N, CA, C and O of each residue as an XYZ file, in Angstrom:
792
protein
N     106.631    -41.245     22.452
C     105.618    -40.209     22.601
C     104.866    -39.992     21.287
O     103.659    -39.751     21.280
N     105.599    -40.082     20.178
C     104.920    -39.906     18.886
C     103.923    -41.047     18.650
O     102.861    -40.827     18.067
N     104.257    -42.259     19.098
C     103.304    -43.362     18.968
C     102.060    -43.097     19.801
O     100.945    -43.350     19.343
N     102.232    -42.598     21.003
C     101.074    -42.271     21.849
C     100.221    -41.187     21.209
O      98.993    -41.267     21.219
N     100.886    -40.160     20.645
C     100.133    -39.082     19.989
C      99.366    -39.610     18.785
O      98.205    -39.253     18.581
N     100.013    -40.466     17.979
C      99.342    -41.034     16.812
C      98.182    -41.939     17.221
O      97.115    -41.908     16.607
N      98.395    -42.738     18.256
C      97.330    -43.610     18.743
C      96.146    -42.790     19.251
O      94.993    -43.114     18.968
N      96.438    -41.723     20.006
C      95.363    -40.859     20.516
C      94.599    -40.215     19.371
O      93.379    -40.068     19.446
N      95.306    -39.829     18.307
C      94.650    -39.228     17.143
C      93.753    -40.242     16.445
O      92.655    -39.911     15.997
N      94.232    -41.481     16.356
C      93.455    -42.506     15.650
C      92.178    -42.873     16.381
O      91.158    -43.142     15.747
N      92.220    -42.889     17.710
C      91.043    -43.355     18.450
C      90.157    -42.230     18.971
O      89.084    -42.490     19.514
N      90.599    -40.976     18.811
C      89.774    -39.879     19.327
C      88.506    -39.752     18.481
O      88.529    -40.054     17.287
N      87.411    -39.313     19.081
C      86.167    -39.166     18.326
C      86.275    -38.023     17.315
O      86.721    -36.921     17.636
N      85.861    -38.318     16.104
C      85.856    -37.312     15.042
C      84.771    -37.689     14.045
O      84.316    -38.833     14.026
N      84.352    -36.739     13.220
C      83.319    -37.054     12.221
C      83.792    -38.160     11.277
O      84.984    -38.292     10.996
N      82.840    -38.943     10.798
C      83.185    -40.092      9.971
C      83.897    -39.670      8.689
O      84.846    -40.330      8.266
N      83.452    -38.583      8.068
C      84.070    -38.164      6.802
C      85.529    -37.749      7.020
O      86.389    -38.052      6.193
N      85.805    -37.065      8.117
C      87.183    -36.671      8.416
C      88.040    -37.897      8.690
O      89.165    -37.993      8.199
N      87.521    -38.826      9.464
C      88.263    -40.057      9.759
C      88.520    -40.838      8.470
O      89.610    -41.372      8.264
N      87.495    -40.897      7.598
C      87.640    -41.626      6.340
C      88.721    -41.001      5.470
O      89.557    -41.713      4.914
N      88.714    -39.681      5.348
C      89.743    -39.003      4.546
C      91.128    -39.244      5.123
O      92.075    -39.512      4.384
N      91.248    -39.147      6.452
C      92.552    -39.312      7.083
C      93.090    -40.732      6.862
O      94.260    -40.905      6.520
N      92.248    -41.735      7.054
C      92.722    -43.104      6.920
C      92.959    -43.491      5.468
O      93.869    -44.267      5.178
N      92.146    -42.957      4.546
C      92.418    -43.212      3.132
C      93.738    -42.561      2.729
O      94.506    -43.138      1.959
N      94.004    -41.371      3.242
C      95.275    -40.705      2.966
C      96.437    -41.535      3.513
O      97.438    -41.736      2.825
N      96.305    -42.014      4.742
C      97.385    -42.790      5.360
C      97.592    -44.135      4.666
O      98.715    -44.638      4.624
N      96.541    -44.716      4.128
C      96.680    -46.042      3.519
C      97.050    -45.985      2.042
O      97.548    -46.975      1.507
N      96.822    -44.853      1.362
C      97.036    -44.808     -0.083
C      98.170    -43.888     -0.526
O      98.601    -43.970     -1.675
N      98.658    -43.025      0.341
C      99.699    -42.071     -0.032
C     101.053    -42.778     -0.136
O     101.426    -43.505      0.785
N     101.804    -42.585     -1.239
C     103.102    -43.262     -1.384
C     104.154    -42.754     -0.395
O     105.035    -43.516      0.002
N     104.078    -41.495      0.005
C     105.039    -40.964      0.976
C     104.823    -41.641      2.331
O     105.781    -42.010      3.010
N     103.563    -41.796      2.713
C     103.251    -42.463      3.976
C     103.697    -43.923      3.914
O     104.128    -44.482      4.923
N     103.596    -44.545      2.736
C     104.049    -45.932      2.592
C     105.554    -46.031      2.834
O     106.021    -46.983      3.460
N     106.312    -45.051      2.340
C     107.759    -45.051      2.582
C     108.067    -44.833      4.066
O     108.980    -45.454      4.611
N     107.315    -43.966      4.705
C     107.503    -43.738      6.143
C     107.189    -45.018      6.915
O     107.906    -45.368      7.853
N     106.116    -45.718      6.524
C     105.770    -46.981      7.187
C     106.878    -48.013      7.000
O     107.168    -48.786      7.914
N     107.497    -48.029      5.826
C     108.597    -48.957      5.592
C     109.767    -48.631      6.526
O     110.382    -49.529      7.101
N     110.063    -47.348      6.666
C     111.119    -46.932      7.594
C     110.782    -47.290      9.035
O     111.662    -47.670      9.808
N     109.503    -47.169      9.397
C     109.085    -47.528     10.756
C     109.199    -49.031     11.006
O     109.475    -49.458     12.128
N     108.987    -49.832      9.962
C     109.152    -51.277     10.124
C     110.615    -51.623     10.399
O     110.909    -52.492     11.219
N     111.527    -50.939      9.709
C     112.953    -51.160      9.959
C     113.297    -50.712     11.380
O     114.046    -51.389     12.085
N     112.747    -49.573     11.796
C     112.971    -49.088     13.165
C     112.391    -50.088     14.178
O     112.973    -50.305     15.241
N     111.266    -50.680     13.851
C     110.652    -51.687     14.720
C     111.605    -52.862     14.934
O     111.703    -53.396     16.039
N     112.309    -53.264     13.870
C     113.276    -54.366     13.999
C     114.418    -53.961     14.935
O     114.842    -54.754     15.777
N     114.916    -52.728     14.788
C     115.983    -52.259     15.684
C     115.504    -52.203     17.140
O     116.241    -52.577     18.053
N     114.291    -51.742     17.348
C     113.755    -51.667     18.706
C     113.586    -53.081     19.282
O     113.794    -53.294     20.476
N     113.207    -54.048     18.428
C     113.092    -55.439     18.892
C     114.452    -55.979     19.327
O     114.556    -56.696     20.322
N     115.496    -55.624     18.568
C     116.849    -56.046     18.952
C     117.240    -55.396     20.277
O     117.819    -56.053     21.142
N     116.924    -54.104     20.442
C     117.225    -53.416     21.705
C     116.441    -54.027     22.867
O     116.950    -54.107     23.985
N     115.216    -54.454     22.608
C     114.419    -55.100     23.653
C     115.063    -56.406     24.101
O     115.156    -56.679     25.298
N     115.505    -57.207     23.145
C     116.172    -58.468     23.488
C     117.442    -58.184     24.284
O     117.737    -58.872     25.261
N     118.195    -57.160     23.858
C     119.414    -56.785     24.586
C     119.075    -56.324     26.004
O     119.785    -56.678     26.944
N     118.027    -55.557     26.175
C     117.630    -55.079     27.504
C     117.214    -56.250     28.401
O     117.509    -56.243     29.596
N     116.538    -57.248     27.841
C     116.155    -58.422     28.627
C     117.402    -59.179     29.079
O     117.508    -59.584     30.236
N     118.349    -59.365     28.146
C     119.596    -60.067     28.504
C     120.364    -59.303     29.581
O     120.883    -59.903     30.522
N     120.433    -57.988     29.442
C     121.135    -57.172     30.429
C     120.452    -57.263     31.793
O     121.118    -57.334     32.825
N     119.089    -57.260     31.789
C     118.361    -57.394     33.060
C     118.678    -58.722     33.731
O     118.887    -58.770     34.943
N     118.714    -59.786     32.964
C     119.005    -61.111     33.518
C     120.427    -61.152     34.066
O     120.667    -61.675     35.154
N     121.369    -60.596     33.304
C     122.761    -60.591     33.732
C     122.949    -59.787     35.017
O     123.673    -60.212     35.917
N     122.298    -58.623     35.101
C     122.425    -57.785     36.307
C     121.769    -58.472     37.502
O     122.274    -58.393     38.621
N     120.641    -59.149     37.262
C     119.988    -59.882     38.363
C     120.885    -61.008     38.858
O     120.957    -61.262     40.060
N     121.573    -61.686     37.935
C     122.498    -62.756     38.347
C     123.686    -62.192     39.124
O     124.125    -62.779     40.113
N     124.209    -61.033     38.661
C     125.321    -60.399     39.379
C     124.876    -59.972     40.776
O     125.633    -60.113     41.737
N     123.670    -59.457     40.896
C     123.148    -59.055     42.205
C     123.009    -60.238     43.131
O     123.328    -60.139     44.315
N     122.535    -61.369     42.607
C     122.400    -62.572     43.425
C     123.769    -63.079     43.871
O     123.935    -63.536     45.002
N     124.749    -62.990     42.964
C     126.114    -63.423     43.319
C     126.718    -62.495     44.360
O     127.417    -62.959     45.260
N     126.464    -61.194     44.258
C     127.006    -60.239     45.225
C     126.369    -60.430     46.589
O     127.043    -60.270     47.606
N     125.088    -60.768     46.636
C     124.437    -60.993     47.928
C     124.936    -62.285     48.576
O     124.898    -62.444     49.796
N     125.402    -63.197     47.732
C     125.934    -64.443     48.277
C     127.270    -64.213     48.983
O     127.640    -64.972     49.879
N     127.989    -63.172     48.583
C     129.276    -62.826     49.216
C     129.108    -61.504     49.950
O     129.380    -60.453     49.369
N     128.680    -61.515     51.179
C     128.398    -60.272     51.902
C     129.656    -59.454     52.223
O     129.530    -58.261     52.499
N     130.847    -60.029     52.200
C     132.047    -59.273     52.563
C     132.513    -58.345     51.459
O     133.303    -57.440     51.728
N     132.041    -58.537     50.183
C     132.479    -57.691     49.075
C     131.489    -56.563     48.793
O     131.663    -55.842     47.810
N     130.465    -56.387     49.610
C     129.439    -55.375     49.374
C     129.807    -54.111     50.142
O     130.019    -54.148     51.354
N     129.881    -52.987     49.419
C     130.050    -51.684     50.051
C     129.061    -50.717     49.417
O     128.306    -51.115     48.530
N     129.044    -49.480     49.839
C     128.046    -48.498     49.406
C     128.189    -48.184     47.919
O     127.193    -48.072     47.203
N     129.448    -48.041     47.453
C     129.638    -47.721     46.038
C     129.194    -48.878     45.149
O     128.603    -48.651     44.093
N     129.463    -50.076     45.549
C     129.074    -51.240     44.756
C     127.554    -51.355     44.696
O     126.990    -51.634     43.639
N     126.892    -51.139     45.838
C     125.428    -51.196     45.843
C     124.820    -50.083     44.996
O     123.849    -50.308     44.273
N     125.390    -48.881     45.086
C     124.885    -47.761     44.287
C     125.085    -48.035     42.801
O     124.189    -47.799     41.990
N     126.259    -48.531     42.455
C     126.542    -48.865     41.057
C     125.584    -49.953     40.564
O     125.055    -49.863     39.456
N     125.364    -50.974     41.387
C     124.440    -52.062     41.035
C     123.023    -51.525     40.871
O     122.333    -51.890     39.919
N     122.582    -50.669     41.777
C     121.219    -50.110     41.702
C     121.062    -49.248     40.458
O     120.017    -49.299     39.810
N     122.066    -48.463     40.109
C     122.003    -47.610     38.919
C     121.943    -48.464     37.653
O     121.144    -48.192     36.758
N     122.785    -49.493     37.577
C     122.780    -50.374     36.403
C     121.444    -51.103     36.274
O     120.911    -51.258     35.175
N     120.915    -51.546     37.408
C     119.613    -52.221     37.377
C     118.518    -51.249     36.942
O     117.635    -51.618     36.168
N     118.568    -50.022     37.429
C     117.591    -49.006     37.045
C     117.658    -48.735     35.542
O     116.619    -48.695     34.882
N     118.854    -48.548     34.991
C     119.006    -48.285     33.549
C     118.540    -49.480     32.720
O     117.907    -49.310     31.678
N     118.852    -50.679     33.181
C     118.420    -51.870     32.448
C     116.890    -51.990     32.470
O     116.278    -52.313     31.452
N     116.280    -51.731     33.623
C     114.819    -51.782     33.715
C     114.183    -50.689     32.858
O     113.197    -50.922     32.159
N     114.773    -49.482     32.927
C     114.243    -48.385     32.115
C     114.285    -48.741     30.639
O     113.299    -48.545     29.929
N     115.431    -49.270     30.159
C     115.548    -49.652     28.748
C     114.558    -50.764     28.388
O     113.958    -50.754     27.314
N     114.400    -51.721     29.308
C     113.448    -52.801     29.068
C     112.028    -52.253     28.937
O     111.301    -52.641     28.022
N     111.631    -51.370     29.827
C     110.274    -50.818     29.797
C     110.059    -49.928     28.580
O     109.000    -49.978     27.955
N     111.057    -49.113     28.239
C     110.901    -48.227     27.076
C     110.808    -49.018     25.777
O     109.917    -48.780     24.962
N     111.730    -49.960     25.588
C     111.680    -50.732     24.342
C     110.452    -51.634     24.302
O     109.849    -51.810     23.243
N     110.075    -52.206     25.442
C     108.865    -53.041     25.488
C     107.615    -52.239     25.189
O     106.747    -52.691     24.443
N     107.517    -51.044     25.771
C     106.356    -50.191     25.507
C     106.320    -49.748     24.053
O     105.254    -49.675     23.442
N     107.505    -49.449     23.497
C     107.572    -49.033     22.090
C     107.135    -50.174     21.176
O     106.377    -49.953     20.233
N     107.599    -51.373     21.443
C     107.177    -52.537     20.641
C     105.674    -52.784     20.773
O     104.972    -53.011     19.788
N     105.207    -52.735     22.012
C     103.787    -52.968     22.246
C     102.932    -51.927     21.528
O     101.940    -52.274     20.888
N     103.310    -50.655     21.630
C     102.541    -49.601     20.960
C     102.634    -49.715     19.446
O     101.675    -49.400     18.741
N     103.790    -50.168     18.936
C     103.908    -50.347     17.481
C     102.933    -51.414     17.002
O     102.230    -51.223     16.010
N     102.895    -52.527     17.706
C     101.945    -53.586     17.339
C     100.507    -53.113     17.497
O      99.647    -53.386     16.659
N     100.267    -52.400     18.586
C      98.926    -51.888     18.846
C      98.495    -50.892     17.770
O      97.359    -50.936     17.299
N      99.403    -49.995     17.382
C      99.078    -49.017     16.338
C      98.746    -49.703     15.023
O      97.766    -49.358     14.363
N      99.565    -50.675     14.649
C      99.311    -51.375     13.385
C      97.947    -52.063     13.416
O      97.171    -51.977     12.464
N      97.673    -52.739     14.516
C      96.407    -53.474     14.597
C      95.206    -52.527     14.628
O      94.214    -52.757     13.937
N      95.295    -51.475     15.418
C      94.182    -50.511     15.501
C      93.992    -49.808     14.165
O      92.859    -49.543     13.764
N      95.086    -49.503     13.471
C      94.980    -48.858     12.162
C      94.185    -49.737     11.199
O      93.281    -49.255     10.518
N      94.520    -51.019     11.144
C      93.815    -51.905     10.219
C      92.382    -52.184     10.675
O      91.498    -52.380      9.841
N      92.150    -52.203     11.956
C      90.773    -52.385     12.449
C      89.908    -51.182     12.062
O      88.784    -51.346     11.588
N      90.435    -49.984     12.264
C      89.664    -48.780     11.920
C      89.477    -48.691     10.411
O      88.414    -48.286      9.940
N      90.511    -49.070      9.643
C      90.389    -49.062      8.183
C      89.316    -50.054      7.733
O      88.516    -49.743      6.851
N      89.296    -51.238      8.333
C      88.231    -52.209      8.027
C      86.864    -51.663      8.423
O      85.883    -51.850      7.703
N      86.800    -50.992      9.562
C      85.542    -50.384     10.000
C      85.056    -49.350      8.980
O      83.867    -49.283      8.669
N      85.984    -48.555      8.468
C      85.608    -47.535      7.469
C      85.084    -48.211      6.206
O      84.077    -47.775      5.647
N      85.760    -49.281      5.745
C      85.284    -49.991      4.553
C      83.908    -50.609      4.786
O      83.044    -50.563      3.910
N      83.710    -51.185      5.963
C      82.405    -51.774      6.284
C      81.334    -50.690      6.338
O      80.217    -50.893      5.863
N      81.672    -49.547      6.913
C      80.709    -48.438      6.988
C      80.362    -47.936      5.588
O      79.201    -47.635      5.309
N      81.368    -47.844      4.699
C      81.102    -47.418      3.325
C      80.200    -48.431      2.617
O      79.251    -48.053      1.931
N      80.505    -49.724      2.790
C      79.676    -50.759      2.167
C      78.257    -50.733      2.724
O      77.288    -50.919      1.988
N      78.143    -50.498      4.032
C      76.829    -50.423      4.659
C      76.034    -49.238      4.105
O      74.842    -49.363      3.824
N      76.691    -48.100      3.952
C      76.011    -46.919      3.410
C      75.575    -47.172      1.973
O      74.463    -46.815      1.587
N      76.458    -47.794      1.174
C      76.098    -48.105     -0.206
C      74.928    -49.084     -0.252
O      74.024    -48.946     -1.076
N      74.953    -50.064      0.632
C      73.866    -51.041      0.685
C      72.559    -50.391      1.117
O      71.489    -50.724      0.607
N      72.656    -49.457      2.063
C      71.446    -48.744      2.512
C      70.832    -47.947      1.374
O      69.614    -47.964      1.190
N      71.666    -47.247      0.605
C      71.132    -46.469     -0.515
C      70.535    -47.394     -1.570
O      69.511    -47.078     -2.175
N      71.185    -48.546     -1.789
C      70.648    -49.500     -2.762
C      69.299    -50.032     -2.313
O      68.365    -50.143     -3.108
N      69.208    -50.360     -1.020
C      67.935    -50.860     -0.474
C      66.873    -49.769     -0.537
O      65.707    -50.042     -0.825
N      67.287    -48.523     -0.264
C      66.324    -47.418     -0.328
C      65.812    -47.249     -1.752
O      64.622    -47.019     -1.964
N      66.714    -47.363     -2.734
C      66.284    -47.257     -4.135
C      65.343    -48.398     -4.490
O      64.323    -48.196     -5.151
N      65.700    -49.609     -4.041
C      64.848    -50.754     -4.343
C      63.508    -50.649     -3.632
O      62.474    -51.029     -4.183
N      63.526    -50.131     -2.402
C      62.256    -49.984     -1.698
C      61.414    -48.909     -2.359
O      60.187    -49.006     -2.389
N      62.082    -47.865     -2.899
C      61.339    -46.859     -3.658
C      60.729    -47.478     -4.900
O      59.576    -47.216     -5.241
N      61.528    -48.313     -5.580
C      61.019    -49.002     -6.765
C      59.954    -50.010     -6.362
O      58.957    -50.177     -7.064
N      60.161    -50.679     -5.242
C      59.158    -51.634     -4.796
C      57.894    -50.920     -4.337
O      56.798    -51.475     -4.409
N      58.055    -49.668     -3.857
C      56.880    -48.881     -3.512
C      56.040    -48.609     -4.750
O      54.812    -48.675     -4.702
N      56.715    -48.298     -5.873
C      56.003    -48.124     -7.135
C      55.398    -49.458     -7.568
O      54.261    -49.516     -8.037
N      56.173    -50.523     -7.404
C      55.661    -51.849     -7.750
C      54.459    -52.193     -6.886
O      53.512    -52.827     -7.350
N      54.501    -51.774     -5.634
C      53.385    -52.042     -4.726
C      52.126    -51.328     -5.217
O      51.029    -51.885     -5.161
N      52.288    -50.098     -5.698
C      51.136    -49.369     -6.231
C      50.594    -50.068     -7.478
O      49.383    -50.188     -7.658
N      51.515    -50.530     -8.340
C      51.075    -51.248     -9.536
C      50.353    -52.545     -9.159
O      49.350    -52.906     -9.775
N      50.863    -53.230     -8.156
C      50.206    -54.454     -7.713
C      48.798    -54.164     -7.207
O      47.860    -54.905     -7.497
N      48.660    -53.071     -6.445
C      47.332    -52.699     -5.954
C      46.384    -52.413     -7.122
O      45.230    -52.840     -7.114
N      46.884    -51.685     -8.126
C      46.049    -51.371     -9.293
C      45.662    -52.645    -10.036
O      44.523    -52.798    -10.478
N      46.632    -53.564    -10.167
C      46.332    -54.825    -10.850
C      45.270    -55.602    -10.087
O      44.355    -56.161    -10.691
N      45.386    -55.639     -8.765
C      44.383    -56.347     -7.955
C      43.009    -55.703     -8.105
O      41.999    -56.401     -8.198
N      42.972    -54.369     -8.128
C      41.690    -53.679     -8.300
C      41.092    -54.008     -9.662
O      39.894    -54.274     -9.768
N      41.930    -53.993    -10.716
C      41.432    -54.308    -12.054
C      40.956    -55.757    -12.150
O      39.948    -56.041    -12.798
N      41.692    -56.681    -11.497
C      41.253    -58.081    -11.487
C      39.908    -58.219    -10.778
O      39.040    -58.974    -11.217
N      39.743    -57.477     -9.672
C      38.459    -57.528     -8.955
C      37.337    -56.985     -9.833
O      36.245    -57.552     -9.867
N      37.601    -55.889    -10.543
C      36.592    -55.324    -11.443
C      36.278    -56.285    -12.584
O      35.127    -56.414    -13.003
N      37.335    -56.970    -13.089
C      37.126    -57.931    -14.172
C      36.253    -59.095    -13.690
O      35.334    -59.527    -14.387
N      36.558    -59.599    -12.479
C      35.743    -60.685    -11.930
C      34.304    -60.228    -11.733
O      33.368    -60.977    -12.012
N      34.127    -58.997    -11.252
C      32.784    -58.461    -11.058
C      32.071    -58.332    -12.395
O      30.888    -58.651    -12.514
N      32.803    -57.861    -13.398
C      32.218    -57.719    -14.729
C      31.867    -59.076    -15.316
O      30.804    -59.247    -15.914
N      32.777    -60.055    -15.140
C      32.478    -61.410    -15.625
C      31.269    -61.985    -14.884
O      30.439    -62.676    -15.475
N      31.182    -61.697    -13.604
C      30.017    -62.150    -12.835
C      28.735    -61.532    -13.359
O      27.709    -62.205    -13.455
N      28.793    -60.249    -13.700
C      27.606    -59.583    -14.240
C      27.241    -60.165    -15.598
O      26.063    -60.346    -15.906
N      28.277    -60.464    -16.426
C      27.999    -61.081    -17.730
C      27.326    -62.435    -17.548
O      26.375    -62.772    -18.253
N      27.843    -63.216    -16.576
C      27.240    -64.526    -16.301
C      25.793    -64.349    -15.841
O      24.899    -65.076    -16.274
N      25.576    -63.368    -14.953
C      24.206    -63.126    -14.470
C      23.294    -62.715    -15.628
O      22.140    -63.137    -15.704
N      23.832    -61.881    -16.532
C      23.030    -61.441    -17.679
C      22.717    -62.623    -18.587
O      21.588    -62.770    -19.055
N      23.731    -63.477    -18.841
C      23.492    -64.660    -19.676
C      22.470    -65.590    -19.023
O      21.596    -66.140    -19.693
N      22.595    -65.757    -17.701
C      21.636    -66.609    -16.980
C      20.235    -66.022    -17.077
O      19.265    -66.743    -17.311
N      20.135    -64.714    -16.895
C      18.839    -64.047    -16.997
C      18.255    -64.173    -18.409
O      17.049    -64.357    -18.574
N      19.113    -64.075    -19.416
C      18.678    -64.204    -20.804
C      18.153    -65.618    -21.072
O      17.123    -65.797    -21.721
N      18.887    -66.629    -20.554
C      18.446    -68.017    -20.716
C      17.094    -68.232    -20.043
O      16.182    -68.846    -20.597
N      17.005    -67.694    -18.814
C      15.735    -67.852    -18.080
C      14.596    -67.177    -18.843
O      13.494    -67.720    -18.923
N      14.856    -66.005    -19.398
C      13.811    -65.298    -20.154
C      13.417    -66.095    -21.389
O      12.234    -66.206    -21.710
N      14.424    -66.662    -22.096
C      14.103    -67.485    -23.282
C      13.321    -68.737    -22.878
O      12.367    -69.129    -23.551
N      13.738    -69.359    -21.769
C      13.035    -70.562    -21.310
C      11.596    -70.209    -20.895
O      10.651    -70.933    -21.207
N      11.453    -69.086    -20.188
C      10.106    -68.689    -19.764
C       9.238    -68.330    -20.984
O       8.043    -68.626    -21.018
N       9.859    -67.693    -21.976
C       9.114    -67.345    -23.194
C       8.697    -68.617    -23.931
O       7.568    -68.728    -24.409
N       9.625    -69.574    -24.016
C       9.283    -70.838    -24.692
C       8.180    -71.559    -23.917
O       7.243    -72.090    -24.513
N       8.291    -71.577    -22.609
C       7.283    -72.237    -21.771
C       5.928    -71.527    -21.905
O       4.883    -72.172    -21.984
N       5.966    -70.192    -21.928
C       4.723    -69.420    -22.091
C       4.063    -69.750    -23.430
O       2.850    -69.943    -23.520
N       4.902    -69.809    -24.466
C       4.350    -70.138    -25.795
C       3.782    -71.559    -25.802
O       2.712    -71.777    -26.370
N       4.438    -72.498    -25.210
C       3.950    -73.878    -25.163
C       2.619    -73.949    -24.407
O       1.652    -74.576    -24.842
N       2.622    -73.254    -23.218
C       1.379    -73.269    -22.438
C       0.243    -72.549    -23.178
O      -0.916    -72.961    -23.119
N       0.600    -71.480    -23.866
C      -0.437    -70.752    -24.623
C      -0.987    -71.626    -25.746
O      -2.188    -71.626    -26.016
N      -0.079    -72.382    -26.407
C      -0.546    -73.277    -27.477
C      -1.440    -74.379    -26.911
O      -2.471    -74.709    -27.498
N      -1.052    -74.936    -25.791
C      -1.865    -75.981    -25.167
C      -3.236    -75.423    -24.738
O      -4.273    -76.070    -24.892
N      -3.192    -74.201    -24.197
C      -4.446    -73.581    -23.773
C      -5.368    -73.332    -24.976
O      -6.576    -73.560    -24.914
N      -4.778    -72.874    -26.038
C      -5.585    -72.618    -27.236
C      -6.156    -73.917    -27.806
O      -7.295    -73.940    -28.272
N      -5.389    -74.974    -27.771
C      -5.881    -76.263    -28.265
C      -7.006    -76.772    -27.361
O      -8.000    -77.335    -27.819
N      -6.807    -76.553    -26.065
C      -7.806    -77.035    -25.134
C      -9.106    -76.231    -25.249
O     -10.189    -76.808    -25.152
N      -9.023    -74.972    -25.445
C     -10.232    -74.160    -25.547
C     -10.769    -74.122    -26.963
O     -11.909    -73.716    -27.188
N      -9.997    -74.521    -27.871
C     -10.435    -74.590    -29.258
C     -10.256    -73.297    -29.999
O     -10.677    -73.199    -31.151
N      -9.680    -72.346    -29.424
C      -9.451    -71.110    -30.179
C      -8.042    -71.129    -30.736
O      -7.069    -71.393    -30.029
N      -7.964    -70.849    -31.991
C      -6.656    -70.833    -32.653
C      -6.364    -69.387    -32.960
O      -7.199    -68.672    -33.513
N      -5.211    -68.978    -32.608
C      -4.872    -67.586    -32.874
C      -3.686    -67.537    -33.796
O      -2.844    -68.434    -33.833
N      -3.653    -66.505    -34.504
C      -2.526    -66.278    -35.410
C      -1.474    -65.525    -34.633
O      -1.727    -64.452    -34.084
N      -0.282    -66.109    -34.596
C       0.769    -65.487    -33.798
C       1.211    -64.192    -34.394
O       1.659    -63.286    -33.691
N       1.082    -64.101    -35.722
C       1.510    -62.867    -36.366
C       0.551    -61.735    -36.038
O       0.958    -60.580    -35.911
N      -0.667    -62.061    -35.908
C      -1.669    -61.020    -35.608
C      -1.619    -60.644    -34.152
O      -1.882    -59.496    -33.794
N      -1.290    -61.583    -33.320
C      -1.216    -61.264    -31.892
C      -0.031    -60.420    -31.657
O       0.232    -60.028    -30.520
């Protein structure tokens, strides 16, 4: 019954923090470790009792088969005695078998839930780490946007500088061409002008 109560406590729904505290207490407390050691020794005794109950069941079944083979030796007291012995042997077999099964089940469920708690803790830690990194990456994202904007402005500024240089070259070329044409025109018309006076 205590195994059933402990199993029900382990699997019943409860808040994660309470479950975590309970299982950490059960897995780390030295007193609980000593109790678990005592339960392992008890488990060995129950296993021996289970083997004995199986042997007794087989022996009683063989005696029953032998008694049915000799119908002249069967009376009411013998049948009642046989039925009672068979009942006690079956009861012992079922009790020790259930106790062994629940002991194995408790151990396995305990370690499964403990692993679940560790995985949940690691998951929570990983979530907070990812949240911190995403917060940092959010800042990085803003910096990246600013860098892209500045690069776009720089390209625009470089484009304007190129346009200004091109315009300056064109103006110098047009001025040189104007001066050449003006000189040719003056030579053709015969008027010479002083550039300093103009």
